[in-house]
C-alpha positions as CSV (number, residue, x, y, z in Angstrom):
1,T,0.0,0.0,0.0
2,Q,3.0,2.3,0.4
3,W,6.4,2.5,-1.2
4,N,9.0,5.0,-0.1
5,K,11.9,6.6,-2.1
6,E,14.5,4.2,-0.7
7,A,12.4,1.2,-1.8
8,E,12.3,2.8,-5.3
9,L,16.1,3.2,-5.3
10,V,16.8,-0.4,-4.1
11,S,14.2,-2.1,-6.2
12,G,14.3,0.1,-9.3
13,I,10.5,0.1,-9.3
14,R,8.6,3.3,-9.2
15,Q,6.0,3.9,-6.5
16,D,3.1,4.2,-8.9
17,I,3.9,0.8,-10.3
18,A,4.7,-0.9,-6.9
19,I,1.6,0.1,-5.1
20,G,-1.1,-2.6,-5.4
21,T,1.4,-5.1,-6.7
22,N,2.2,-8.3,-4.8
23,L,5.3,-8.0,-2.6
24,K,6.8,-11.1,-4.1
25,E,6.8,-9.4,-7.5
26,T,8.2,-6.1,-6.4
27,M,10.8,-7.5,-3.9
28,P,11.4,-11.1,-4.9
29,T,14.1,-11.5,-2.1
30,L,11.3,-10.9,0.4
31,G,9.2,-13.8,-0.9
32,S,10.9,-16.1,1.7
33,E,9.7,-13.7,4.4
34,M,6.0,-14.0,3.8
35,E,5.6,-16.4,6.7
36,R,7.3,-14.0,9.1
37,I,5.1,-11.2,7.7
38,R,2.0,-13.2,8.3
39,K,3.2,-14.1,11.8
40,A,3.9,-10.4,12.7
41,I,0.4,-9.4,11.6
42,T,-1.4,-12.3,13.3
43,T,0.5,-12.1,16.6
44,R,0.9,-8.3,16.5
45,R,4.6,-8.8,17.4
46,K,7.7,-7.6,15.7
47,Q,9.6,-10.2,13.7
48,S,13.3,-9.9,13.0
49,Y,15.9,-11.7,10.8
50,I,19.4,-10.5,11.5
51,N,22.3,-10.8,9.0
52,R,20.0,-12.3,6.3
53,P,22.2,-13.4,3.4
54,T,21.0,-12.1,0.0
55,P,22.7,-13.0,-3.3
56,E,23.9,-10.0,-5.1
57,G,25.6,-11.0,-8.3
58,D,28.7,-13.0,-7.5
59,K,28.8,-11.7,-3.9
60,T,26.5,-12.0,-0.9
61,A,24.9,-9.0,0.7
62,Y,23.6,-9.1,4.3
63,E,20.4,-7.4,5.5
64,D,18.6,-7.0,8.8
65,V,14.9,-7.4,8.1
66,T,12.5,-6.2,10.7
67,I,8.7,-6.6,10.3
68,Y,6.5,-4.4,12.4
69,P,2.7,-5.3,12.5
70,L,0.5,-2.3,11.6
71,I,-3.2,-2.2,12.4
72,A,-5.0,1.0,11.6
73,N,-8.6,1.8,10.8
74,G,-9.4,-1.9,10.7
75,V,-6.7,-2.6,8.1
76,R,-4.0,-5.1,9.0
77,G,-0.6,-5.0,7.4
78,A,3.1,-4.6,8.2
79,V,5.9,-2.1,7.9
80,I,9.0,-3.8,6.6
81,R,12.4,-2.3,7.4
82,I,15.5,-3.5,5.6
83,D,18.9,-2.4,6.6
84,D,22.0,-3.2,4.5
85,V,24.5,-4.6,7.1
86,T,27.0,-6.1,4.6
87,E,29.8,-3.8,5.6
88,R,29.3,-4.5,9.3
89,V,29.1,-8.3,8.7
90,N,32.3,-8.2,6.6
91,L,34.1,-6.1,9.3
92,E,33.0,-8.6,12.0
93,R,34.4,-11.5,9.9
94,M,37.7,-9.7,9.3
95,M,38.0,-9.0,13.1
96,L,37.3,-12.7,13.9
97,Q,40.0,-13.8,11.4
98,S,42.5,-11.4,12.8
99,E,41.9,-12.7,16.3
100,K,42.7,-16.2,15.2
């Protein structure tokens, strides 16, 4: 129902096209999160997936995905926040290697 500017930049899909489209079509990498999204909505509790690996060409990116249930005016939905944590994950791995 909503699509912000950052979602446009990340997905390459304009807001006017994304709104009303199935989430799996606009953000295919979130297709695997549909169960967590449903759970957040039905339990009314935040769901999180930390350091979620996402293929990005020949590399792997990492995201923190947080799903907040949203219930307003009788409409049930969710706000999905995605933070790119690739740099943090890579730095943590480098620190672990240097400690060995």
